[in-house]
Each structure stands twice: as structure tokens, then as C-alpha cells.
C-alpha positions in Angstrom: 1.8 -45.5 -70.4 2.0 -48.7 -68.3 3.5 -47.8 -64.8 6.9 -49.3 -64.2 6.8 -51.7 -61.3 9.9 -52.9 -59.4 9.4 -55.9 -57.1 11.7 -56.1 -54.1 12.1 -59.6 -52.7 14.2 -59.9 -49.5 15.9 -63.1 -48.6 17.7 -64.4 -45.6 18.9 -68.0 -45.6 15.8 -69.0 -47.5 17.5 -70.0 -50.9 14.7 -72.5 -52.0 11.9 -70.1 -51.1 13.5 -67.3 -52.8 14.1 -69.2 -56.0 10.5 -70.4 -56.1 9.3 -66.8 -55.6 11.5 -65.6 -58.4 10.4 -68.2 -60.7 6.7 -67.3 -60.1 7.6 -63.7 -61.0 9.1 -64.9 -64.3 5.6 -66.1 -65.2 3.9 -62.8 -64.3 2.0 -61.4 -67.2 2.6 -57.7 -66.3 4.6 -56.1 -69.1 6.7 -53.5 -67.2 8.1 -55.6 -64.2 11.7 -55.6 -63.0 12.9 -57.4 -59.9 15.5 -56.5 -57.2 16.6 -59.3 -54.8 18.1 -57.9 -51.5 20.0 -60.6 -49.5 20.5 -60.1 -45.7 24.1 -61.5 -45.5 22.8 -65.1 -46.0 25.2 -68.1 -45.5 23.3 -70.6 -47.7 24.5 -69.5 -51.2 21.1 -67.9 -51.9 22.6 -64.7 -53.8 24.8 -66.9 -55.9 22.0 -69.2 -56.8 19.8 -66.3 -57.7 22.6 -64.6 -59.9 23.2 -67.9 -61.6 19.5 -68.6 -62.5 18.1 -65.2 -63.0 20.1 -63.0 -65.2 17.6 -60.1 -65.3 17.2 -59.9 -61.4 19.4 -57.3 -59.8 21.0 -58.8 -56.5 22.0 -56.5 -53.7 24.1 -58.2 -51.2 24.1 -56.6 -47.8 27.2 -57.2 -45.4 25.0 -57.7 -42.3 21.4 -58.8 -41.5 19.4 -55.6 -41.4 16.1 -57.1 -40.6 13.0 -57.0 -42.8 12.8 -53.3 -42.7 16.3 -52.5 -43.4 16.6 -54.9 -46.1 13.4 -53.9 -47.9 14.4 -50.3 -47.7 17.6 -51.0 -49.5 15.7 -52.6 -52.3 13.2 -49.7 -52.3 15.9 -47.1 -52.6 17.3 -48.9 -55.6 14.0 -49.3 -57.2 13.2 -45.5 -56.8 16.7 -44.5 -58.2 16.1 -46.6 -61.1 12.8 -44.9 -61.9 10.1 -47.2 -60.6 6.6 -45.7 -60.6 5.3 -48.5 -58.4 7.2 -50.6 -55.8 6.0 -54.1 -54.8 7.0 -55.6 -51.5 6.9 -59.4 -51.8 8.0 -61.9 -49.3 10.6 -64.4 -50.5 8.4 -67.3 -49.3 5.5 -66.1 -51.4 4.4 -67.4 -54.8 2.6 -65.0 -57.2 -0.2 -66.0 -59.5 0.7 -64.9 -63.2 -2.1 -62.3 -63.4 -1.7 -60.9 -59.9 0.0 -57.7 -60.8 -2.5 -56.0 -63.3 -5.3 -55.5 -60.7 -3.0 -54.5 -58.0 -1.3 -51.9 -60.3 -4.8 -50.5 -61.3 -5.8 -50.2 -57.7 -2.6 -48.6 -56.5 -2.8 -46.0 -59.2 -6.1 -44.7 -58.0 -6.0 -41.2 -56.4 -5.7 -41.3 -52.5 -4.4 -44.9 -52.3 -1.4 -45.6 -50.1 -1.0 -49.1 -50.9 -2.8 -52.0 -52.6 -2.5 -55.5 -51.0 -2.9 -58.8 -52.5 -5.3 -61.4 -51.3 -2.7 -63.7 -49.5 -3.7 -67.4 -49.3 -2.0 -70.1 -47.2 0.4 -72.3 -49.2 -2.1 -74.8 -50.4 -4.3 -72.0 -51.8 -7.3 -73.2 -50.1 -7.7 -70.7 -47.2 -7.2 -67.0 -46.7 -4.2 -65.9 -44.6 -4.6 -62.3 -45.3 -7.6 -60.2 -46.9 -7.2 -57.1 -44.8 -6.9 -56.5 -41.1 -8.4 -54.2 -38.5 -6.2 -52.3 -36.1 -6.9 -50.3 -33.1 -3.7 -49.3 -31.1 -5.8 -48.8 -27.9 -5.9 -52.5 -27.7 -3.1 -54.8 -26.5 -3.6 -57.2 -29.4 -3.9 -57.0 -33.2 -6.2 -59.9 -33.8 -6.6 -62.2 -36.7 -6.6 -61.1 -40.3 -9.9 -60.4 -42.0 -11.4 -63.7 -43.4 -8.6 -65.7 -41.8 -9.1 -69.4 -42.7 -12.0 -68.8 -45.0 -12.3 -69.9 -48.5 -10.6 -67.4 -51.0 -12.5 -64.4 -52.1 -13.7 -64.4 -55.7 -11.5 -62.2 -58.0 -14.7 -60.5 -59.1 -15.0 -58.7 -55.7 -14.0 -55.0 -55.8 -11.0 -53.7 -54.0 -12.0 -52.5 -50.5 -10.2 -50.5 -47.7 -8.6 -51.9 -44.6 -6.8 -50.6 -41.6 -3.4 -52.0 -42.2 -1.4 -53.3 -45.0 0.6 -56.5 -45.2 4.2 -56.2 -46.2 4.1 -59.8 -47.6 2.6 -58.5 -50.8 1.8 -54.7 -51.2 2.3 -52.3 -54.1 3.1 -48.7 -53.2 3.3 -45.7 -55.6 6.5 -43.7 -55.8 4.8 -40.5 -54.7 3.4 -42.2 -51.5 6.9 -43.5 -50.5 8.3 -40.0 -51.0 5.5 -38.6 -48.9 5.2 -41.2 -46.1 8.7 -42.5 -46.1 9.9 -46.3 -45.9 9.6 -48.9 -43.2 11.0 -48.1 -39.7 14.3 -49.9 -39.3 14.3 -49.6 -35.6 11.5 -52.2 -35.5 13.8 -54.7 -37.4 11.1 -57.4 -38.1 7.3 -57.5 -37.5 4.7 -54.6 -37.3 6.7 -52.3 -39.8 3.7 -52.6 -42.0 1.3 -51.7 -39.3 3.5 -48.6 -38.3 3.8 -47.6 -42.0 0.0 -48.0 -42.5 -0.7 -45.7 -39.6 1.7 -43.0 -40.8 0.1 -43.4 -44.4 -3.5 -43.1 -43.0 -2.5 -40.1 -40.9 -2.0 -38.2 -44.3 -5.5 -38.9 -45.5 -4.6 -42.0 -47.7 -6.1 -45.5 -47.6 -5.0 -49.0 -47.8 -6.8 -51.4 -50.3 -7.1 -55.1 -50.4 -7.5 -56.4 -54.0 -9.3 -59.9 -54.2 -8.4 -60.4 -57.8 -4.6 -60.2 -56.9 -3.7 -63.5 -55.4 -0.4 -64.9 -53.9 0.3 -67.9 -51.8 2.4 -67.7 -48.7 4.3 -70.0 -46.4 3.9 -67.9 -43.3 7.0 -66.8 -41.3 9.5 -69.1 -42.9 12.5 -66.8 -42.3 11.8 -66.8 -38.5 10.9 -70.4 -38.0 7.0 -70.0 -38.0 4.4 -67.8 -36.4 4.9 -69.4 -32.9 8.6 -69.7 -33.0 10.5 -67.8 -30.2 11.9 -65.4 -32.7 8.5 -64.5 -34.1 7.0 -64.3 -30.7 9.6 -61.8 -29.4 9.3 -59.4 -32.3 5.6 -59.7 -32.6 4.9 -58.8 -28.9 7.7 -56.1 -28.6 6.8 -54.3 -31.7 3.2 -54.7 -31.2 3.6 -52.8 -27.9 5.8 -50.3 -29.1 3.6 -49.4 -32.2 0.5 -49.2 -30.1 2.1 -46.9 -27.7 3.2 -44.7 -30.5 -0.2 -44.1 -31.8 -2.4 -44.3 -28.8 -0.5 -43.2 -25.8 -2.2 -43.8 -22.4 -1.4 -43.2 -18.7 0.5 -45.6 -16.5 -2.4 -47.7 -15.6 -3.7 -47.9 -19.2 -0.3 -48.5 -20.7 0.5 -51.5 -18.4 -3.1 -52.9 -18.8 -2.4 -52.9 -22.5 1.0 -54.6 -22.1 -0.6 -57.3 -19.9 -3.3 -58.0 -22.6 -0.4 -58.4 -25.2 1.6 -60.6 -22.9 -1.3 -62.9 -22.2 -2.1 -63.3 -25.8 1.3 -64.1 -26.7 2.0 -66.3 -23.9 -1.1 -68.4 -25.0 0.5 -68.6 -28.5 3.7 -69.8 -26.8 2.0 -72.4 -24.8 0.5 -74.0 -28.1 3.9 -74.0 -29.7 6.6 -76.8 -29.8 9.1 -74.7 -27.8 6.9 -73.7 -24.9 9.7 -72.6 -22.7 11.6 -70.8 -25.5 8.4 -69.1 -26.4 7.4 -67.8 -23.0 11.1 -66.6 -22.5 10.8 -64.7 -25.8 7.5 -63.1 -24.9 8.9 -62.0 -21.5 11.9 -60.6 -23.2 9.8 -58.8 -25.7 7.7 -57.1 -23.1 10.8 -56.0 -21.2 12.5 -54.6 -24.3 9.4 -52.8 -25.3 9.0 -51.1 -21.8 12.7 -50.1 -21.9 12.5 -48.9 -25.7 15.1 -51.3 -26.7 14.6 -51.7 -30.4 16.6 -53.0 -33.4 17.8 -56.7 -33.4 17.0 -58.6 -30.3 20.7 -59.3 -29.6 22.3 -56.0 -29.2 19.1 -53.9 -29.5 19.4 -50.2 -29.0 17.1 -47.7 -27.2 14.8 -46.0 -29.6 
């Protein structure tokens, strides 16, 4: 039997992106696909527009912004309760190719696979944004994605393992979600997929990249771009927090790693449009990581 797939598409004040994503899913050729759209308390009329255009899409409206992890987890819970065999996490600013799901489902159904990830291309489809990523929590930085900026991989390439999944387009078997759990909501946004990958790999499972599965992605649209203050804050804070979870070090080693993380993020901030805002966000992220203040930036809680 064809495994039942439920796609979880999270939105927050990105109505046009969400509608484009859902339109692309309408063209998908996989025969057993349902879609759940979770809205993180948007104020742009997104859920109303989705309900008006897509009668077959289930819309879940949250009464507060629960971040990427909290919003996605609400959709995953609904997908599992409805009997999904596989759950697809797909960013609302992603556009899926019609045939992207068949090779992804085939790879995710293999024994020992925690998640199967699409090859994610930049919006124009000419360059790779994600085709896997290395991760060593002993370092103070995550580095670029595998193949970043290169031409797309040919669809004939076989799936291959990678250190960490990308929550922008990843398919996870039901049994794995029941075994590993869902995303860590205390992180709120960014690095949840890194943390989840580490937990999954600790159980002996592997993450695969599937070149034949292609989506195009407008990076970090919900947070204003990869170098916006919001993105920089969560990236540096959660990057430090996750690294310290999985590779604890002594006082000197801990601060050395934090300094490296700060330097890498500060360089990114200096190259952004809002240099002062970016540098302030980086500093706040480091301080909150050291104090274990998680959750949303405003009103974060110890964790």
C-alpha cells in the first residue's frame, strides 16, 4: 500500500508565500497526500485566504505565535492522530516540484532512516541551498550546507547520509516520531532540526538527502532574511545551546566555543543592512544562551 503522507505547512504573516506553497502541493503527483496548514496567530488574513482557496487543506489556527517548533508540533500531532504513515515538514516559503514526494517517501521508508530530506535550491532553482550539512557540536559554528551555491545535483544521484536534517523539507516516518519525539519547543526558532537530528542519530538512525526530490526555497522569509537581527539572535543563541547539550566542555572550552560563535555571527551582522541591530541581536543571543534563557526572545524562560 502507498504510505499516507501528511504535509505540515506552518505560516506566520506570510500569506502570499503560504498560498504559493500550497498551490505547488496541489500539483504534486503523489497519490496519498493530505495537507495541514498551521497558522501561528497571523494578522495578515493568511488562514482565511487558505480556507477560501483550499477546501481540502485542514487549517489549524493557534491563538499565539508558538515559534517554528511549537507550530510544527501542533501540525505533527494532528497528522499522527489522523493516521499519517509519514509526516512532511515543509516551509511555507518553499515551492515543491510535482514529483518531489515519490523519491522522498521511498527513501524515508527504508529501514534505519530517521528522515529523508529534499535537495533544496535557492528560489531561482539555479543553485543549491541545502544538500546535506555537516555538524560537530564541539565547534562554535555550523558552517555552510553541503554544496551551498553549487549547481543542482542530478536527480539520478542516489540518496546519501548527512549529519543533520533541514526542517525546510524533511519527511519523517511515524515510528521515528514516536521513538525520537518532536521538535524542542524551548528553542522556538532555529536549530530545532539540528537538535532533532542529534537525538535521532543517538538512537542509531540516519538522515538521508534525496537529490531526486527538489524544492525551491526563499530563505528565512518569516524572520526577515538570514542576516536579520531576528535570525541572528536565534541562530547564535540556539547554536550555542544545542552545541553545549551534545558536547559539554569545561569552562575554558565552553567560553572559547561561545567566542567563536559570537565572532562568526558578528561578521554576518557586519555584512547586513542593519549592522547595529544585528550586532545587538548577536550579543543578546550569547547572553541568553549563557543564562539558559530560551523560548521567544521577548519573555524567554530559563530552560
